N, C-alpha and C positions, 0 to 999 in steps of 0.2 A: 252409888248415889247419883243422882242423875247430873252430866253435865252441865254447867252454867254457863251460856253466852251472853254476851254483853248486849245485844239487841233480838228481839221477838223474831224468830224465823218460820212460825207461821206454822211449827209442828202440833198435831192434835191426835194424841194417842183415844182414841175411841170404844170402851168397855160395855158391849152390848149384845144382843143376840141377832141370830141373822133371819133375816125373810125372803124366801122364796123366789114371794113375789115381786122384790124389789122393790117395795116402791117404801119401806118402815126400815128401821134398825138398822142395823149395822149397812147395807146397800144404801140406804137413801143416807147413813149419816157419811158417808166415800164423798155421795154424785154433790152432794150441798157443802161440804168444806173444798173439794178440786174448784167447785162453781164460784166460791168466793173467795178463793186465792190460797188456799191454806194447802197442806198438806195432811196425809189421813194416814195413820198407824189404827192397827188392830186388836181387840183380844176377846174374841167370839168368847159369849159366855153359854151361847145355847143355841143350837138348831132348829129351826120351826118348821112345820109344813104348814104353808100360808099362804093363800093369794087373796084377790080382792073381796071373797064371798069369811073370810076365818080362818082361827088359828087352829088347822089339822090335827096337830100332835106338836109336842113340842121335845125334846131331845137335849137334855142339859150336857153341857163339856166338863168333866172333869176337873175340880177345883187345879189340881197341880199343875194342870193343863192349861186355867187359865191366867195362872199366877206366873207361868215360864211364858206366854206370849207378853204381856206385861215387860217383865223383865228384861227381857231380850230386847226389848224395845225402846225402854229407858236406859238400857244399860248400854247400849250403840245408838240409837239418835239423839234420845232425848226428845224431852217436850215443851213446849211453852203453853199450853194447856190439857189438860184432861174432861173427857166427855164420858159421862156413865148413862147407860140407858137400862134395858133390861137386867135387873138383878132379880130373881124368882125367888133366892130362899135365903133366911138369914145368915148361912154358914158364908153363900157369899157374898152377901153385903159387908161380913166381917172381915173375909179374906183380901178383898177389894182396896176395904178401907186401910186394912191392915200394911198390906202394900204398896200403898200411894203414900201411906207415915213416912213408912223404910226408907223409898226410891223419888219420891218426890213431892217431899212434904210442902214445898215452896211455890208448885206451881199448881195455878188457880183451878178449880173444878168445878166444871158446869153438870150439874145434877136432874137429869129428868127423870122423878119419879114415877118410872110408866109403871102402869097397877094395870090400866084395861086395854085392850086393844081397841080399836076404830069399831071392830064388827062387834065389842062386845065382850069379848073371853078376858077372863083374868089371867092376866101372868104375872102375878106376883102372889104371896103365903104371907098371912095376918102377920109372923115371926119376921119376914122380912122387912114391914114396913116397918114396925119398931126398932128393926136391928140399923135400919136405912136413918130414923131419929136421932139415934141413940150414937152414931158411929162414925156416919157419912156427912150428915147435915152440919155439924157443927164443922165451922172454918169455912165450909164452901163458897165461893165466891159466887153463887150464881144459882140457884137451886128454881125449876121451872113449871112448876105443877102446873094442870089447868083447874077450871073449879072445882071437877069432882075430888080430884085428889087434893087440891089447897085445903076441903072439908075433913077428908080424911085427916090431913098431916096436925094440920090447926085447931079440931076441933069446933071449925068455927063457920055457921052459915055462910055458904058462897051464893048467892043470887042476883049479884049486883056489884055495882065501885063501890059502896060501903063494906059489903061483904069482903070484896075481894083486899080492899085496905085491910079490915080487920084483920082478916088470917096473911097479908104477908107480913102483917107488925106482931102477929103472934109468933111466926116462922122465924123473924129475927132476932126474936126474943128467946128464942131456942136455939140457935147459934149460928145461923146461916150470915153472911155478910150482904149478902142482897137475894132479891126475890122476885119474880115473875111471876104472877097469877094471872094466867091466859082466860079471856072471856071467850072463849071459842063457843063454849059450851052455855052461856047464858043466851036468852032470846033477845032478838032485837036486828036491827036494821044496821046499826051501828056498834063493830065490835072494840069493846074497852078493854085493854090490858095495862095492868100495876104493875110497876117498877118498882121498889123500895130498896136503898140501900143506905147502908150509914151514914149517906151522904143529903140522902134526898129520895122526894118521891116523884115518876115520873104518869102523867096518862096519856097512853098511846093508842089513836084509834085510828081504825081503818073502817071502810064500807064493806059489809060482809057478802061474800060473794057465793049467791045458790049453785051450789055443784054439789054433785055426789065423791068429785073426785078430791077428797080431804083426807085418806091414807096414808100416817106417817107423818102429818105433817106438827107434830110436838117434833117429833126424831129430827126433822127436818130444821126444826126453827132453832134449836137447842147445839145442832152441830154446827147454824151457820155463825148464831153467839160465839160458841168456842173454838172457830176458824178468825174471826175478826178479834177476840181478843186475845187468839194466840200470834197477830198480828200487830198486835200493839193499841188497840182501840182501847177506851176507856168502858167501861160495862155499859153507861147510856148511849152513846153514840152504834154502842155494838149490839147492843138491841136493837135498835131504830132502824139500822140496817139491815138488819136477821129479817126486819118482819117486812120491809121491801121486799127483799127476795122473795121470800114466801109468797106474799100477797102476786108477784108474777107471777109465780112458779105455781098456783093455783089457777090464776085466768090464763095460762099457757096450757094447761090439763088438756092429755088428750083422749081421754073419757076409759080408758082401757080399765076392762074387766067387765062384771056382771054385779060387783060389789059395789064397795066404797073405794074407789079408784085414785092411782098414784097420782100427787103432784107433777109437772115436769121440770125435773131439777134441772136439766140445761138448757132454760131459758133462756141465759143470760149469755152463754157463751154463741147460741143459735145467732141473739139478737147482735153479738157480735159482729158474727160471719156476713149478716147479711149489709152492717153494716161498709 
């Protein structure tokens, strides 16, 4: 069992795939967690051959190796939050859920249901979606789907705020304790994210930044939220602070690559140095 400590220590175990381009996946997770004051550990689920133009190949990590990475981190260091990302198969989803139930049942889970990369490449099969809904979603502290993912998971049309609210309600009814339905895929000058929990609803707005540097935004946001929750922030405050962090990371993006470029995960650190 994971060691319990009296105060949150900012420890986040990330269970997700690697992005060789550094903009998404485990690489984005580590950067976002560090930039927001947390400590990142990793259980890598897949090695992707990836850059800003797309996912060129995927090599799954053996299930026993994924389980081993999770077990040793939880046994030795412990965790104050768990963040999951790319879980490509039903067997993997079931293994992750089983391992967390055994070794970290009381640690809040932030589940980013990664289904499609920014480039449009599909990263999860249909059986994995079903497994995610049946064994990983129930009891999850926060689920962070974008609009297309929310449609798949909830069965509701998500083309505006009302659709986001209906999808969030449906996912709460299916067992999640909190749901953040992101609005970045919905056209408009203002992006609205809908957060619903057992305790209320929040509509969070920000001006849309017109840019191609959006690779890994979902991973980055979910990991920043996990980091802040791991440091003791309530979900609503963690989401708001993480959104501000991501907004700045998009604003400061350097335009790397010839496709969808990465955000600048370290912009807060650079700003601190400049001060």
